[in-house]
Backbone as numpy.savetxt, mean C-alpha at the origin, in Angstrom:
# Nx Ny Nz CAx CAy CAz Cx Cy Cz
10.45 17.92 -20.40 8.56 18.88 -20.25 8.52 18.34 -18.99
7.84 19.90 -18.31 6.93 19.70 -16.88 5.92 18.96 -17.42
5.22 18.50 -16.56 4.55 17.59 -16.89 3.04 18.33 -16.03
1.80 18.57 -16.68 0.20 18.59 -16.62 -0.56 17.91 -16.12
-0.59 17.73 -15.03 -1.82 16.86 -14.22 -2.71 17.63 -14.10
-3.32 19.14 -14.79 -4.33 19.51 -14.35 -4.91 20.26 -12.56
-3.77 19.70 -12.35 -4.27 19.78 -10.68 -3.28 21.16 -9.91
-4.14 22.19 -9.71 -3.88 24.04 -9.34 -2.79 23.25 -7.73
-2.01 24.70 -7.21 -2.18 24.70 -5.89 -2.99 24.74 -5.11
-4.48 25.56 -4.89 -4.81 25.39 -4.83 -5.84 23.69 -4.68
-5.57 23.45 -5.41 -6.13 21.24 -4.97 -5.62 20.86 -4.08
-3.94 21.61 -4.00 -3.12 20.68 -3.47 -3.52 21.48 -1.57
-3.84 22.26 -1.80 -3.82 22.91 -0.16 -5.69 22.46 -0.15
-6.65 22.04 -0.73 -7.92 21.56 -0.23 -7.65 20.16 0.09
-6.70 19.54 -0.31 -6.46 17.82 -0.12 -5.76 18.26 1.30
-4.95 18.60 1.82 -3.78 18.52 2.65 -4.48 19.01 3.12
-5.95 20.19 3.63 -7.10 20.54 4.71 -7.84 19.48 4.95
-8.97 18.82 4.02 -9.68 18.00 4.03 -8.65 16.40 4.49
-7.87 15.96 4.18 -7.51 15.02 4.29 -6.88 15.25 5.76
-6.54 16.48 6.16 -5.89 16.08 7.95 -6.87 15.85 8.59
-8.34 16.79 8.32 -8.78 17.11 8.86 -10.26 15.12 8.80
-9.68 14.50 8.35 -10.09 13.17 7.60 -9.55 12.70 9.00
-8.06 12.64 9.08 -7.49 12.03 10.04 -7.71 12.20 11.69
-7.59 12.92 11.31 -8.31 13.90 12.90 -9.64 13.96 13.37
-10.78 13.29 12.45 -11.45 12.54 13.25 -12.76 13.44 12.72
-12.27 15.22 12.36 -13.37 16.55 12.21 -14.29 16.65 11.01
-14.11 15.38 9.84 -14.39 15.90 8.97 -15.27 14.85 8.82
-16.95 15.61 8.69 -17.75 14.79 8.88 -18.46 13.44 8.02
-17.76 14.29 6.74 -18.16 13.13 5.34 -17.07 12.27 5.48
-17.59 11.45 4.40 -16.32 10.49 4.31 -15.74 11.23 3.06
-14.36 10.34 2.77 -13.63 10.63 2.28 -13.92 10.09 0.41
-13.72 10.93 -0.64 -14.40 9.85 -1.77 -13.14 10.42 -2.59
-11.86 9.13 -2.80 -10.96 9.06 -4.11 -11.88 8.72 -5.71
-11.98 9.22 -6.61 -11.75 8.58 -7.89 -11.24 8.79 -9.25
-10.60 7.97 -9.36 -8.96 8.43 -10.53 -10.03 7.39 -11.70
-9.84 8.11 -12.80 -10.80 7.69 -13.79 -8.91 7.87 -15.05
-8.46 6.56 -15.04 -7.22 6.44 -15.65 -7.63 5.90 -17.34
-6.56 5.92 -18.42 -6.57 5.49 -19.39 -6.25 4.22 -19.35
-5.45 3.50 -18.69 -5.43 2.05 -18.42 -4.79 1.17 -16.98
-4.52 0.09 -17.52 -4.39 0.07 -15.59 -2.56 -0.18 -15.52
-2.01 0.08 -14.32 -0.48 0.45 -14.57 0.17 -1.12 -14.51
0.95 -1.29 -15.24 1.85 -3.10 -14.67 2.98 -2.79 -14.48
3.51 -4.30 -13.68 5.15 -4.00 -12.75 6.34 -3.64 -13.56
6.08 -2.84 -13.36 7.61 -2.44 -13.64 8.65 -3.81 -13.69
8.54 -4.79 -12.89 9.27 -6.03 -13.24 9.22 -6.64 -14.22
8.75 -6.00 -15.52 8.49 -6.57 -16.63 9.45 -6.16 -17.78
9.62 -4.74 -17.08 11.27 -4.66 -18.11 12.77 -5.04 -17.63
12.68 -5.66 -16.24 14.01 -5.96 -15.81 15.06 -5.37 -15.29
16.43 -5.70 -15.41 16.78 -4.78 -14.56 18.10 -4.17 -15.74
17.78 -3.86 -16.83 17.95 -3.54 -17.90 16.98 -2.09 -17.87
16.68 -2.14 -17.30 15.12 -0.53 -17.74 15.35 0.44 -17.67
15.00 1.11 -18.48 15.67 2.45 -18.96 14.61 3.48 -18.24
15.46 4.51 -17.04 14.42 5.06 -16.05 13.70 5.95 -16.72
14.68 6.95 -17.84 13.97 8.29 -18.10 12.72 7.73 -19.53
12.74 6.46 -19.87 12.15 6.09 -20.71 10.91 5.68 -20.54
10.71 4.89 -19.48 9.49 4.63 -17.78 8.92 5.98 -17.63
9.81 6.63 -16.70 9.28 8.06 -16.70 8.05 8.97 -17.50
9.31 8.50 -18.54 8.38 9.84 -19.87 7.01 8.94 -20.05
6.87 7.60 -20.54 5.93 7.17 -20.88 5.21 6.74 -19.47
5.29 7.50 -18.28 4.15 7.04 -16.93 4.19 8.80 -17.34
4.21 9.18 -17.62 4.37 11.32 -17.45 2.88 10.76 -18.35
2.48 10.21 -19.77 1.97 10.87 -21.08 0.33 10.28 -19.97
0.56 9.27 -19.24 -0.52 8.23 -17.95 -0.96 8.77 -17.56
-0.07 9.91 -16.30 -0.51 10.86 -15.29 -0.93 11.53 -16.39
-0.72 12.32 -17.58 -1.54 13.71 -17.87 -3.38 13.22 -17.94
-3.09 11.98 -18.30 -4.34 11.99 -19.07 -5.27 11.22 -18.54
-5.02 10.99 -16.85 -5.81 10.47 -15.66 -6.33 11.89 -14.98
-7.72 11.57 -14.82 -8.23 12.24 -13.59 -8.68 11.77 -12.68
-8.05 12.65 -11.59 -7.86 13.05 -10.44 -8.89 13.69 -9.63
-10.41 13.42 -9.23 -11.70 13.41 -8.51 -11.94 13.49 -7.53
-12.75 14.19 -7.07 -13.39 14.62 -5.52 -11.91 14.05 -4.57
-11.88 13.75 -3.83 -10.46 13.93 -2.98 -8.87 12.64 -3.38
-9.05 12.92 -4.85 -7.48 12.15 -4.92 -6.89 12.99 -5.61
-5.74 12.75 -5.75 -4.57 13.74 -5.99 -3.46 13.36 -6.86
-2.40 13.58 -7.96 -1.96 12.90 -8.96 -0.63 11.99 -8.04
-0.97 11.76 -8.32 0.48 10.23 -7.99 0.35 8.98 -8.77
2.21 8.65 -8.46 2.27 7.67 -9.53 3.75 6.44 -7.73
2.96 4.96 -7.59 4.22 4.56 -6.71 4.61 3.88 -7.63
6.03 3.05 -7.27 6.52 2.47 -7.64 6.26 0.92 -7.61
5.44 0.24 -8.80 4.94 -1.21 -8.57 5.97 -1.90 -9.68
7.18 -2.16 -7.95 7.91 -3.29 -8.73 7.63 -5.20 -7.99
6.58 -4.78 -7.70 5.65 -6.50 -6.86 5.42 -6.11 -5.48
4.78 -7.27 -5.30 4.45 -7.05 -4.01 5.40 -7.57 -2.95
6.00 -6.86 -2.28 6.85 -7.42 -1.32 8.63 -7.57 -1.83
8.90 -6.23 -2.60 10.43 -6.37 -3.23 11.26 -6.84 -2.49
11.16 -6.25 -1.22 12.35 -6.42 -0.36 12.50 -7.87 -0.55
12.65 -8.49 -0.98 12.57 -9.91 -0.87 13.23 -10.11 -2.28
14.24 -9.04 -2.93 14.63 -8.60 -4.54 15.86 -8.02 -3.56
15.75 -7.00 -2.78 16.50 -6.77 -1.81 17.73 -7.60 -1.20
17.38 -8.43 -0.71 17.80 -9.85 0.01 18.32 -11.19 -0.67
18.33 -10.41 -2.32 18.69 -11.59 -2.88 17.94 -12.77 -3.03
16.18 -12.40 -3.67 15.50 -13.50 -4.12 15.42 -13.18 -6.14
15.68 -14.33 -6.34 15.50 -14.05 -8.12 14.08 -13.92 -8.33
14.18 -12.90 -9.08 13.10 -11.88 -9.53 12.13 -12.16 -10.66
11.30 -13.09 -11.39 10.84 -12.95 -12.58 9.49 -12.25 -12.93
9.35 -11.76 -14.16 7.79 -11.36 -14.03 7.35 -12.02 -14.93
5.77 -12.43 -14.53 4.65 -13.27 -15.37 3.80 -13.15 -15.04
3.14 -12.92 -16.13 1.85 -12.22 -16.34 1.23 -11.28 -15.82
1.47 -10.20 -15.53 0.86 -9.40 -14.91 1.18 -9.11 -13.41
1.92 -10.13 -12.58 2.36 -10.06 -11.42 4.04 -10.41 -11.24
4.48 -10.00 -10.29 5.91 -10.70 -10.09 5.89 -11.76 -9.17
7.21 -12.84 -9.19 7.19 -13.52 -8.82 8.73 -13.79 -7.92
9.08 -13.62 -6.53 9.90 -14.16 -6.47 10.46 -15.24 -5.60
11.71 -15.54 -5.89 11.74 -17.48 -5.93 12.51 -17.70 -4.33
12.26 -18.86 -3.96 13.17 -18.74 -2.33 14.76 -19.00 -2.53
15.68 -18.46 -1.80 17.29 -18.48 -1.77 17.07 -19.73 -2.50
18.66 -19.71 -2.91 19.20 -21.08 -3.22 20.45 -21.98 -1.97
20.48 -22.75 -1.99 21.15 -23.38 -1.21 20.91 -23.19 0.41
19.86 -23.04 0.80 19.07 -22.96 1.63 18.44 -23.89 2.72
18.84 -24.97 3.83 18.23 -25.64 3.99 17.49 -25.89 4.91
18.27 -24.69 5.98 17.43 -24.02 7.37 17.35 -22.43 7.54
16.01 -22.77 8.32 16.31 -20.94 8.58 17.81 -20.58 9.12
18.43 -21.62 9.63 20.12 -20.96 9.61 20.55 -20.46 8.78
20.71 -20.89 7.41 21.02 -21.41 6.43 20.71 -19.62 5.97
19.86 -18.82 5.78 19.40 -17.42 5.57 20.45 -16.33 6.74
20.95 -15.35 5.77 21.59 -14.59 6.61 21.38 -13.22 5.41
20.02 -12.40 6.21 20.27 -10.89 5.84 20.81 -10.18 5.90
21.38 -8.70 4.98 22.19 -7.66 5.61 21.99 -6.82 4.14
21.86 -5.53 4.59 21.37 -4.39 4.07 22.97 -4.74 2.39
22.47 -4.26 1.40 22.98 -4.29 0.53 23.09 -3.52 -0.41
24.05 -2.03 0.03 23.23 -1.17 -0.83 23.74 -1.28 -2.69
24.23 -2.26 -3.25 24.80 -2.46 -4.50 23.39 -3.34 -4.94
23.00 -4.07 -4.21 21.85 -4.71 -5.21 21.11 -4.17 -6.37
21.22 -4.49 -7.43 20.60 -4.44 -8.44 19.30 -3.72 -8.03
18.58 -4.70 -7.81 16.50 -4.10 -7.46 17.10 -2.79 -6.61
17.70 -3.06 -5.89 17.63 -2.11 -4.76 18.27 -0.32 -5.08
18.46 -0.48 -5.91 19.44 0.77 -7.03 18.51 1.26 -7.65
18.05 0.37 -8.67 16.83 0.49 -9.49 15.28 1.24 -9.18
15.67 0.82 -7.64 13.90 1.31 -7.39 14.44 2.83 -6.40
15.55 2.49 -6.07 15.90 4.47 -5.23 16.48 5.03 -6.54
16.90 4.73 -7.09 17.04 5.09 -8.52 15.87 5.75 -8.71
15.02 5.09 -9.22 13.84 5.64 -9.85 12.69 6.68 -9.18
12.74 6.58 -7.62 12.34 7.47 -6.87 12.64 8.64 -6.82
14.32 8.63 -7.12 14.94 9.60 -7.12 15.11 10.57 -8.42
14.68 10.13 -9.26 14.66 10.21 -10.70 12.95 10.99 -10.97
12.38 10.58 -10.24 10.89 10.54 -10.39 10.30 12.08 -9.79
10.70 12.38 -8.28 10.47 13.09 -7.80 11.40 14.50 -8.13
12.82 14.47 -8.75 12.76 15.60 -9.27 12.39 15.44 -10.80
11.89 15.29 -11.83 10.90 15.11 -12.63 10.17 16.05 -12.29
9.45 15.42 -11.34 8.09 15.92 -10.96 7.54 17.06 -10.25
8.49 16.69 -8.71 8.72 17.91 -8.25 7.30 18.05 -7.43
6.67 19.49 -7.33 5.87 18.94 -6.43 4.34 18.80 -7.11
4.12 18.37 -8.43 3.54 18.48 -9.39 2.43 16.71 -9.02
3.06 16.42 -9.03 3.30 14.23 -8.36 3.48 13.99 -6.85
2.40 13.15 -6.35 3.21 12.68 -5.41 3.38 11.01 -5.56
4.89 10.94 -5.23 5.70 9.57 -5.71 5.34 8.91 -4.44
5.26 7.87 -4.82 4.52 6.73 -3.33 5.34 5.80 -3.04
5.67 5.40 -1.81 6.47 4.31 -1.78 6.47 3.29 -2.35
7.47 2.25 -2.92 7.25 0.96 -3.91 6.48 0.09 -2.19
5.84 -1.53 -2.64 5.57 -2.40 -2.44 6.47 -3.13 -1.16
6.72 -2.66 -0.55 7.73 -3.22 0.34 7.65 -4.71 0.88
6.86 -5.15 1.03 5.51 -6.53 1.48 5.51 -6.27 3.04
4.87 -7.14 3.97 5.31 -7.74 5.02 6.47 -8.62 5.52
6.62 -8.63 6.93 7.94 -9.27 7.22 7.98 -10.71 6.63
6.55 -12.12 7.47 6.38 -13.26 7.24 6.11 -13.39 5.47
5.60 -11.58 4.87 5.66 -12.10 3.53 6.51 -12.28 2.84
7.81 -11.45 3.06 8.98 -11.32 2.15 9.85 -12.44 2.64
9.47 -12.89 4.40 10.32 -14.31 4.68 9.74 -15.64 3.94
8.80 -15.58 3.43 8.08 -16.33 2.67 8.84 -16.81 1.31
8.49 -15.36 1.13 9.43 -15.56 -0.89 10.55 -15.82 -0.53
11.63 -15.89 0.17 13.00 -16.30 0.75 13.12 -17.00 1.14
12.22 -18.25 1.88 12.31 -19.28 2.27 11.79 -19.98 1.24
10.60 -20.06 1.21 9.42 -20.92 0.34 8.54 -20.95 1.52
7.02 -20.55 0.72 5.42 -20.89 1.50 5.17 -22.02 2.20
5.70 -22.55 2.17 5.33 -24.05 2.53 6.83 -24.62 3.53
7.58 -24.35 3.23 8.51 -24.32 4.11 8.36 -23.42 5.46
8.03 -22.60 5.21 7.89 -21.23 6.21 6.66 -21.77 7.03
6.16 -22.04 6.90 4.74 -22.96 7.34 5.07 -24.26 8.28
5.82 -24.68 7.66 6.97 -26.04 8.38 7.38 -24.81 9.67
8.40 -23.77 9.24 9.24 -23.65 10.07 8.83 -23.18 11.20
7.56 -22.51 10.94 6.39 -21.99 12.15 6.16 -23.19 13.59
6.36 -24.23 12.98 5.76 -25.27 14.02 7.38 -25.87 14.45
8.48 -26.47 13.91 9.54 -26.59 14.04 10.69 -26.08 14.42
11.10 -24.63 13.95 11.78 -23.75 14.26 11.03 -22.29 14.13
10.17 -22.09 15.22 9.81 -21.04 15.48 10.69 -19.81 16.46
11.85 -20.22 16.81 12.10 -19.53 17.50 13.36 -18.65 16.38
13.76 -19.52 15.06 14.56 -18.79 14.00 13.58 -18.19 13.31
11.91 -18.69 12.99 11.40 -17.30 12.57 11.49 -15.89 12.80
10.93 -16.28 14.47 11.23 -14.85 15.25 12.54 -14.25 15.03
13.55 -14.72 14.98 14.89 -13.63 15.00 15.10 -13.31 13.65
14.74 -14.35 12.37 14.75 -13.82 11.03 13.39 -12.77 10.82
12.78 -12.65 11.11 11.48 -11.50 11.54 11.94 -10.61 11.83
12.28 -9.95 12.52 13.15 -9.26 13.94 13.96 -8.43 12.81
14.99 -9.09 12.03 15.85 -8.55 11.15 15.38 -8.16 10.03
14.19 -8.75 9.37 13.37 -7.82 8.55 12.85 -6.97 8.72
12.26 -6.61 10.14 11.47 -5.59 9.91 12.44 -4.37 10.66
13.66 -4.81 10.59 14.44 -3.63 11.27 15.41 -3.51 9.73
14.84 -4.09 8.71 15.66 -3.79 6.74 14.72 -3.53 6.80
13.31 -3.35 6.80 12.07 -2.76 6.73 12.06 -1.68 6.42
12.71 -1.25 8.05 12.32 0.06 8.24 13.50 0.80 7.42
14.17 0.31 7.10 15.63 1.05 6.85 15.23 1.55 5.55
14.62 0.43 4.74 14.35 0.75 3.42 13.13 1.79 3.35
12.47 1.95 4.14 11.19 2.81 4.29 11.95 3.63 4.42
12.76 4.40 5.14 13.65 5.72 5.64 14.36 6.38 4.26
14.84 5.22 3.72 15.97 6.02 2.50 14.96 6.37 1.35
13.60 5.74 1.46 12.62 6.24 0.09 12.23 7.54 0.72
11.99 7.58 1.39 11.18 8.76 2.09 11.15 9.86 2.56
13.19 9.36 2.68 13.43 10.44 2.60 13.83 11.88 1.23
13.67 10.76 -0.24 13.51 11.43 -1.15 12.17 11.37 -1.89
11.33 10.68 -1.32 9.74 11.31 -2.18 9.62 12.97 -0.66
10.15 12.68 0.38 9.15 13.82 1.28 9.38 15.57 0.30
10.48 15.14 -0.35 11.39 16.28 -0.70 10.60 16.99 -1.96
9.86 16.35 -2.77 8.29 17.47 -3.17 7.14 18.22 -2.21
7.70 17.77 -0.96 6.67 18.54 -0.25 4.46 18.07 -0.24
5.20 17.45 -0.59 3.36 17.32 -1.34 2.59 16.52 -0.05
3.63 15.80 0.92 2.95 14.34 1.86 3.01 13.20 1.48
2.98 12.34 1.55 3.28 11.09 1.68 2.03 10.41 0.99
2.63 9.16 0.52 1.89 7.77 -0.31 2.33 6.89 0.14
1.87 6.01 -1.09 2.07 4.26 -1.14 1.85 4.05 -2.35
1.63 2.41 -1.81 0.83 1.58 -2.88 -0.61 1.49 -2.72
-1.39 2.24 -1.54 -2.59 2.04 -1.89 -2.87 3.53 -1.76
-4.01 4.03 -1.24 -4.89 5.17 -1.65 -4.54 6.67 -0.90
-4.25 6.14 0.12 -3.54 7.02 1.61 -2.92 8.68 1.08
-3.03 9.11 1.47 -2.72 10.59 1.73 -2.45 11.23 2.97
-1.06 11.05 3.83 -0.93 11.60 5.15 0.37 13.07 4.85
0.27 13.41 5.78 0.72 14.40 5.60 2.92 14.30 6.06
2.97 13.25 7.12 4.32 12.94 6.89 4.37 11.38 7.15
5.07 10.70 7.39 5.42 8.85 7.11 4.32 8.12 7.57
3.69 7.39 6.14 2.43 6.68 6.53 2.96 5.16 5.57
1.95 4.59 5.75 2.16 2.80 4.68 1.11 1.97 5.11
0.67 1.60 4.30 -0.29 0.61 3.91 0.64 -0.47 4.49
0.28 -1.11 5.82 1.03 -2.55 6.18 0.29 -3.67 6.11
0.89 -4.32 5.27 0.78 -5.54 5.22 0.94 -7.23 6.05
0.44 -8.28 5.83 1.27 -9.40 5.93 -0.37 -10.33 5.44
0.21 -10.71 4.10 -0.98 -12.15 3.20 -0.40 -13.09 3.70
0.66 -13.22 4.51 0.56 -14.41 5.21 -0.27 -15.32 6.34
-0.59 -14.10 7.05 -1.25 -14.57 8.03 -2.90 -14.99 7.72
-3.01 -15.15 6.87 -4.36 -15.66 6.16 -4.38 -17.11 6.21
-3.01 -17.67 6.75 -2.92 -19.32 6.53 -2.77 -19.49 7.78
-2.76 -18.42 8.81 -2.25 -18.84 10.32 -2.92 -19.22 11.15
-2.78 -18.87 12.31 -3.73 -18.90 13.92 -3.66 -17.68 13.90
-4.44 -16.84 15.03 -4.60 -15.90 15.98 -3.01 -16.30 16.82
-3.23 -17.13 17.65 -1.78 -17.33 18.42 -1.18 -17.40 17.40
-0.83 -17.68 16.42 0.62 -17.72 15.62 0.71 -15.68 15.05
-0.03 -15.62 14.99 -0.44 -13.81 14.31 0.49 -13.22 15.37
-0.02 -13.57 16.87 -0.12 -12.81 18.02 1.98 -12.73 18.13
2.21 -14.31 18.01 3.62 -14.56 18.16 4.83 -13.94 17.13
4.54 -14.07 15.75 5.31 -13.49 14.44 4.80 -12.11 13.74
3.83 -11.68 14.27 3.43 -11.05 13.22 3.15 -9.84 13.95
2.42 -9.63 15.31 2.10 -8.20 15.70 2.85 -8.04 16.10
4.52 -7.99 16.48 5.60 -7.54 16.82 6.10 -6.28 15.77
6.15 -7.49 14.80 6.21 -6.16 13.61 5.62 -5.29 13.27
4.26 -5.52 13.52 3.07 -4.09 13.02 3.68 -3.18 14.11
3.48 -3.76 15.24 3.73 -2.51 16.12 4.87 -1.64 16.36
5.85 -2.50 15.74 7.11 -1.70 15.72 7.10 -0.63 14.22
6.68 -1.91 12.77 6.14 -0.04 12.30 5.58 0.83 12.29
4.30 0.42 13.34 3.39 1.47 13.91 4.01 2.11 14.49
5.40 2.61 15.33 5.72 2.88 16.49 6.69 4.06 15.71
7.04 3.51 14.65 7.68 4.17 13.46 6.97 4.89 12.53
5.68 4.97 12.43 4.90 5.57 11.37 4.07 6.26 12.24
3.76 7.48 11.78 2.68 8.47 12.17 0.98 7.80 11.49
1.47 7.71 10.94 -0.34 6.95 9.73 -0.18 6.17 9.15
0.17 4.92 9.71 0.18 3.32 9.85 -1.38 2.92 9.44
-1.91 1.95 8.10 -3.12 1.34 8.15 -2.63 0.36 7.62
-3.42 -1.03 7.69 -3.36 -2.62 8.04 -4.26 -2.57 6.16
-3.26 -3.80 5.52 -3.80 -4.24 4.53 -4.97 -5.52 4.84
-6.27 -5.81 5.11 -6.56 -7.15 5.66 -7.09 -7.39 4.79
-6.70 -8.67 4.12 -7.21 -9.14 2.73 -7.71 -10.49 3.03
-9.05 -11.03 2.69 -9.07 -12.18 2.56 -10.23 -12.61 4.27
-11.18 -13.18 4.16 -11.97 -13.29 4.84 -11.17 -14.06 6.40
-9.89 -14.49 5.88 -9.82 -15.42 7.21 -8.86 -14.53 7.45
-7.84 -13.88 7.43 -7.53 -12.30 8.14 -8.46 -11.69 9.51
-9.76 -11.49 9.43 -10.55 -11.69 10.21 -10.52 -11.87 11.32
-10.20 -12.98 11.20 -9.59 -13.95 12.45 -8.64 -13.12 13.59
-7.99 -12.33 12.46 -6.83 -11.23 13.93 -7.50 -9.63 13.54
-8.52 -9.59 12.96 -9.42 -8.69 13.54 -9.10 -7.54 15.18
-9.06 -8.49 16.19 -9.31 -7.77 17.76 -7.69 -7.49 17.86
-7.09 -8.24 17.39 -5.63 -7.99 17.66 -5.20 -7.02 17.15
-5.56 -6.51 16.17 -5.56 -5.14 14.85 -5.69 -3.94 15.79
-7.52 -4.12 16.17 -7.86 -3.23 16.76 -7.48 -2.40 17.88
-6.38 -3.20 18.17 -5.68 -3.50 19.67 -4.25 -2.69 19.70
-4.12 -2.57 18.44 -2.59 -2.37 18.55 -2.90 -0.53 18.22
-2.51 0.13 19.34 -3.16 1.80 19.26 -2.84 2.53 18.54
-1.24 2.36 18.00 -0.91 3.61 16.68 -1.75 3.17 15.66
-1.92 2.17 15.54 -2.32 2.10 14.13 -3.93 2.56 13.90
-3.97 3.21 12.51 -4.44 4.75 12.50 -6.09 3.83 11.77
-5.81 2.59 11.40 -6.88 2.32 10.27 -6.86 1.18 9.22
-7.65 0.34 8.84 -7.79 -0.78 8.11 -8.27 -0.20 6.86
-7.82 -1.26 6.19 -7.93 -1.36 5.07 -8.60 -3.16 4.42
-9.98 -3.35 3.80 -10.44 -4.15 4.26 -10.76 -4.56 2.66
-10.47 -5.64 2.13 -10.20 -5.91 0.59 -11.15 -7.65 1.00
-12.30 -7.58 0.96 -12.97 -9.13 0.53 -12.48 -10.28 0.05
-11.10 -9.88 -0.80 -10.44 -11.34 -1.59 -11.17 -12.01 -2.59
-10.46 -12.80 -3.74 -10.94 -13.01 -4.62 -11.97 -13.93 -4.52
-13.27 -13.28 -5.37 -14.71 -14.53 -5.56 -15.68 -14.44 -3.99
-15.10 -12.80 -4.00 -15.77 -12.45 -2.71 -16.62 -11.23 -3.21
-17.56 -11.04 -2.20 -18.79 -9.84 -2.56 -17.54 -8.42 -2.28
-17.75 -7.32 -3.10 -16.91 -6.08 -2.94 -17.47 -5.48 -1.71
-16.57 -4.57 -1.16 -16.52 -4.41 0.69 -18.23 -3.56 0.98
-18.98 -2.92 0.06 -20.07 -2.07 0.20 -20.97 -3.61 0.42
-20.79 -4.93 0.57 -21.31 -5.94 1.25 -21.14 -6.56 2.78
-20.18 -6.22 2.78 -19.17 -6.38 4.69 -19.61 -5.46 5.29
-20.97 -4.69 5.30 -21.12 -3.36 6.52 -21.63 -3.52 7.53
-21.43 -4.89 8.49 -21.25 -5.06 9.98 -20.09 -4.79 9.84
-19.10 -5.18 9.38 -17.55 -5.54 9.34 -17.15 -4.44 9.04
-17.63 -3.28 8.46 -17.05 -1.92 8.30 -17.58 -1.26 10.21
-18.26 -2.00 9.89 -19.36 -0.85 11.56 -18.53 -1.46 12.92
-17.44 -2.91 12.64 -17.10 -3.69 13.90 -15.36 -2.61 14.01
-14.78 -3.14 12.85 -13.68 -1.53 12.51 -14.12 -0.29 13.03
-14.53 0.10 12.88 -15.23 2.05 13.40 -15.45 1.86 14.79
-16.33 0.76 15.19 -16.40 0.03 16.61 -15.06 0.27 17.67
-14.34 0.11 16.81 -12.86 -0.06 17.16 -12.20 1.07 17.83
-12.80 2.01 17.16 -11.64 3.46 17.23 -10.50 3.49 16.09
-10.81 2.47 14.67 -10.26 2.67 13.76 -10.84 3.57 12.60
-10.15 3.93 11.87 -10.87 4.85 10.17 -10.83 3.39 9.47
-11.08 3.43 8.46 -12.02 2.05 6.85 -11.41 3.03 5.76
-10.90 1.51 5.18 -10.76 1.62 3.65 -10.96 1.37 2.96
-12.04 1.46 2.02 -12.13 0.40 0.99 -12.12 0.36 -0.59
-11.87 -0.37 -1.48 -12.58 -0.15 -2.78 -13.85 -0.74 -2.82
-14.74 0.13 -4.09 -16.07 -0.10 -4.22 -16.01 0.28 -5.95
-17.41 0.08 -6.00 -18.33 0.75 -7.00 -18.87 2.12 -7.29
-18.94 2.94 -8.12 -19.72 4.12 -7.67 -21.01 3.45 -7.06
-21.83 3.14 -7.32 -22.63 1.83 -6.29 -22.53 2.18 -5.04
-21.39 0.92 -5.11 -21.10 1.02 -3.84 -20.73 1.87 -2.65
-19.69 3.09 -3.64 -19.90 4.14 -2.38 -21.16 4.87 -1.74
-22.20 5.00 -2.76 -23.52 5.17 -2.40 -24.02 4.83 -1.34
-24.32 3.33 -1.73 -24.08 2.21 -0.75 -24.29 2.57 0.63
-22.50 3.10 1.31 -21.95 2.87 2.20 -22.50 4.28 2.78
-22.61 5.33 2.17 -22.79 6.21 2.40 -24.30 6.10 3.28
-24.89 5.83 2.11 -26.43 6.10 2.67 -26.87 4.77 3.78
-25.96 3.94 4.34 -26.31 3.14 5.26 -25.12 3.34 6.66
-24.17 3.32 6.53 -23.15 4.13 7.50 -22.67 5.62 7.57
-23.32 6.09 6.70 -22.97 7.58 7.35 -21.60 8.26 6.28
-20.58 7.55 6.54 -19.32 7.12 5.86 -18.28 8.18 6.84
-19.00 8.85 7.65 -17.30 9.50 8.38 -16.13 8.31 9.05
-14.88 9.21 8.61 -13.60 8.08 9.10 -13.94 7.00 8.08
-14.32 7.17 6.77 -14.50 6.01 6.05 -13.55 6.46 4.36
-12.62 5.98 3.85 -12.37 6.01 2.75 -12.92 5.28 1.27
-13.67 5.98 0.57 -14.39 5.32 -1.09 -13.33 5.48 -1.53
-12.88 4.50 -2.43 -11.39 4.24 -3.48 -12.09 3.84 -4.81
-11.88 4.50 -6.02 -12.81 3.88 -7.06 -12.07 4.56 -7.64
-11.89 3.37 -9.09 -10.80 3.73 -9.82 -11.93 2.80 -11.61
-11.84 3.96 -12.30 -12.98 3.59 -13.26 -12.49 4.32 -14.21
-12.09 3.22 -15.34 -11.34 3.62 -16.56 -12.18 3.87 -17.44
-14.01 3.48 -17.02 -14.48 3.58 -18.59 -15.47 4.54 -18.58
-15.43 5.10 -17.24 -15.86 6.64 -17.04 -15.92 8.04 -17.66
-16.20 8.43 -18.10 -15.75 9.70 -18.89 -15.40 11.18 -17.88
-14.69 12.33 -18.21 -14.62 12.80 -17.31 -15.57 13.92 -16.31
-17.06 13.69 -17.61 -17.80 14.42 -17.02 -18.45 13.92 -16.19
-18.58 12.50 -16.75 -19.17 11.46 -15.87 -18.91 11.35 -14.64
-17.81 11.46 -14.41 -16.91 11.49 -13.17 -17.63 12.90 -11.97
-17.12 13.90 -12.87 -17.57 15.48 -12.03 -18.73 14.39 -11.72
-20.18 14.52 -12.25 -21.49 14.50 -12.25 -21.97 13.68 -10.78
-20.68 12.43 -10.81 -21.44 11.36 -10.33 -20.35 11.78 -9.05
-19.05 12.75 -8.60 -18.74 12.62 -6.84 -19.56 14.24 -7.28
-19.92 15.24 -7.84 -21.61 16.01 -7.47 -22.99 15.55 -6.65
-22.89 14.67 -6.72 -24.36 13.58 -6.84 -23.99 13.25 -5.51
-22.56 12.44 -5.56 -22.62 12.26 -3.71 -22.43 12.87 -3.00
-21.79 14.40 -3.32 -21.39 15.20 -2.17 -22.73 15.27 -1.36
-23.75 15.84 -2.27 -25.17 15.90 -2.32 -25.98 15.02 -1.18
-25.55 13.62 -1.21 -26.88 12.97 -1.17 -26.36 12.85 0.53
């Protein structure tokens, strides 16, 4: 049955126009994406490898049709198989637990030299992610933008394969081994990305991923949650080369800066010429992004775009204090009614 997202061709034309203007610095106002879903999305790993693609897409279609996409938001769905699913593509045992996904270290690995990374087209997790992406695009066509799954960052993936504590020790005891595996993971990351992008691009509506970003061509929300635990010197050696390689490959790259310890790496991030912008996520127990105005200003002063998750009030506060040019304010609020959402967007635009 055809999907009804209540989003017309003229709406998609508006998305294309305004997002392109935002990327180029020509949009004077902030972007505001307001999504009102009936409930939160769960990890698809919950269903295991025996997942029925048709059944999941049918359930997903009902949810998409019940979601309101307001402001600069657009109908999208990304395949949530857990953060850093490449670890599963490379052999990590994968398990769904309490609304999240765990990736277990490879077995029979005593040292980094025991890890041998190869692209395996027959890997069952890779097959299900690729097939679900293909079928979603075939089913919804240009009515829904299907986003690339959460591939993860190079050391995040390696931490899943090796174990976080062991990898932290490896940084000291075998830094060259970490460097070599990191480069291998980056090359595999780009291959997985390109294969999925070749599928999603067929819809002709642009590109998206696990973040709220829309881009006309190749884009992604890069990340390295592992960097929260290391120094700027180690970040420069082990993570920065991966980010630079990905930014060279992508035309619209963003970085997910998660937690205040990652602020230590901000100067290095700002120095990546092809990195378009930074998503600031304060982290658990911290005030929301609208309370970090100085940090947001520093990112802007570094010549980068900014994306944050906020409440309706937080969006108004940021616009009032910073003006909002070059900022993307993303709100997900299942408690709002459609009328309330429309009224907020109208009031936001007029302030």
